[in-house]
C-alpha positions as CSV (number, residue, x, y, z in Angstrom):
1,X,-12.6,-18.1,8.4
2,X,-15.6,-18.7,5.6
3,X,-14.3,-14.9,2.9
4,X,-17.3,-13.3,1.5
5,X,-17.3,-10.2,-0.8
6,X,-18.6,-6.4,-0.3
7,X,-18.8,-5.0,-3.8
8,X,-19.4,-1.2,-3.0
9,X,-19.9,0.6,-6.7
10,X,-18.1,3.9,-6.6
11,X,-16.5,6.2,-9.2
12,X,-12.9,4.9,-9.9
13,X,-11.5,8.6,-9.5
14,X,-12.9,8.4,-6.0
15,X,-11.7,4.8,-5.1
16,X,-7.9,6.3,-6.7
17,X,-8.5,9.2,-4.2
18,X,-9.6,6.9,-1.2
19,X,-6.5,4.3,-2.1
20,X,-4.1,6.8,-2.0
21,X,-5.6,8.6,1.4
22,X,-5.7,5.0,3.0
23,X,-1.9,4.5,2.0
24,X,-0.9,7.6,3.2
25,X,-2.1,7.3,6.3
26,X,0.0,3.7,6.4
27,X,-2.4,1.2,5.5
28,X,-1.6,-1.4,2.5
29,X,-4.6,-1.1,0.4
30,X,-8.6,0.3,0.6
31,X,-9.8,-3.1,1.3
32,X,-7.7,-3.3,4.2
33,X,-9.2,0.3,5.2
34,X,-12.6,-1.2,4.6
35,X,-11.9,-4.5,7.1
36,X,-10.7,-2.6,10.0
37,X,-13.2,-0.4,9.5
38,X,-16.1,-3.7,9.7
39,X,-14.1,-5.2,12.6
40,X,-14.3,-1.8,14.5
41,X,-17.9,-1.1,13.7
42,X,-19.0,-5.0,14.5
43,X,-17.3,-5.1,17.5
44,X,-19.0,-1.7,18.4
45,X,-15.2,-0.4,19.3
46,X,-16.4,2.5,17.1
47,X,-19.1,5.0,16.5
48,X,-19.0,6.9,13.1
49,X,-20.5,10.9,12.7
50,X,-19.4,12.7,9.7
51,X,-18.8,16.0,10.4
52,X,-16.8,18.5,8.1
53,X,-13.2,19.1,8.2
54,X,-12.9,22.5,9.6
55,X,-9.9,24.2,7.8
56,X,-7.7,26.7,9.5
57,X,-7.5,30.3,8.8
58,X,-4.2,31.6,7.0
59,X,-1.6,32.9,8.5
60,X,-2.1,36.6,7.1
61,X,-6.1,36.8,8.1
62,X,-4.9,35.6,11.6
63,X,-2.2,38.3,12.0
64,X,-5.6,40.8,10.8
65,X,-7.7,39.6,12.9
66,X,-5.6,39.4,16.1
67,X,-4.9,42.9,15.3
68,X,-8.7,43.9,15.3
69,X,-9.2,42.1,18.1
70,X,-6.1,44.2,20.1
71,X,-7.7,47.5,18.3
72,X,-11.4,46.7,19.5
73,X,-9.7,46.1,22.9
74,X,-7.9,48.9,22.9
75,X,-10.2,51.2,21.8
76,X,-13.9,49.7,21.8
77,X,-15.2,52.5,21.5
78,X,-14.5,53.2,17.8
79,X,-16.8,50.1,17.3
80,X,-19.8,49.8,16.6
81,X,-21.8,46.5,18.3
82,X,-24.9,45.3,15.7
83,X,-27.3,42.6,17.2
84,X,-30.1,41.9,14.6
85,X,-29.8,41.9,11.2
86,X,-32.2,45.0,11.1
87,X,-29.6,47.3,13.6
88,X,-26.7,46.2,10.3
89,X,-29.1,47.7,7.9
90,X,-29.3,50.9,9.5
91,X,-25.9,51.4,10.2
92,X,-24.8,50.9,6.6
93,X,-27.8,52.8,5.6
94,X,-29.6,50.4,3.7
95,X,-32.9,50.7,5.4
């Protein structure tokens, strides 16, 4: 096997954070992650899609929303359905 070097310029802080993340996921180094990714990409075993990680709401907010949903199901007449922004402005007395 003939080795070559791939240089990827990046901020040192980014490299340090990525190295720690790689180690937390069981890799020995950031270089190992890059070799695994390059191998799988070359063999077309992976397809990369960049998606932002979605955060879960807090347990406190989850309880609050569950209570609101239960209240809506029990007393739908107390709630106002707003389908368009103009309706919202009217509801809020902004129009």
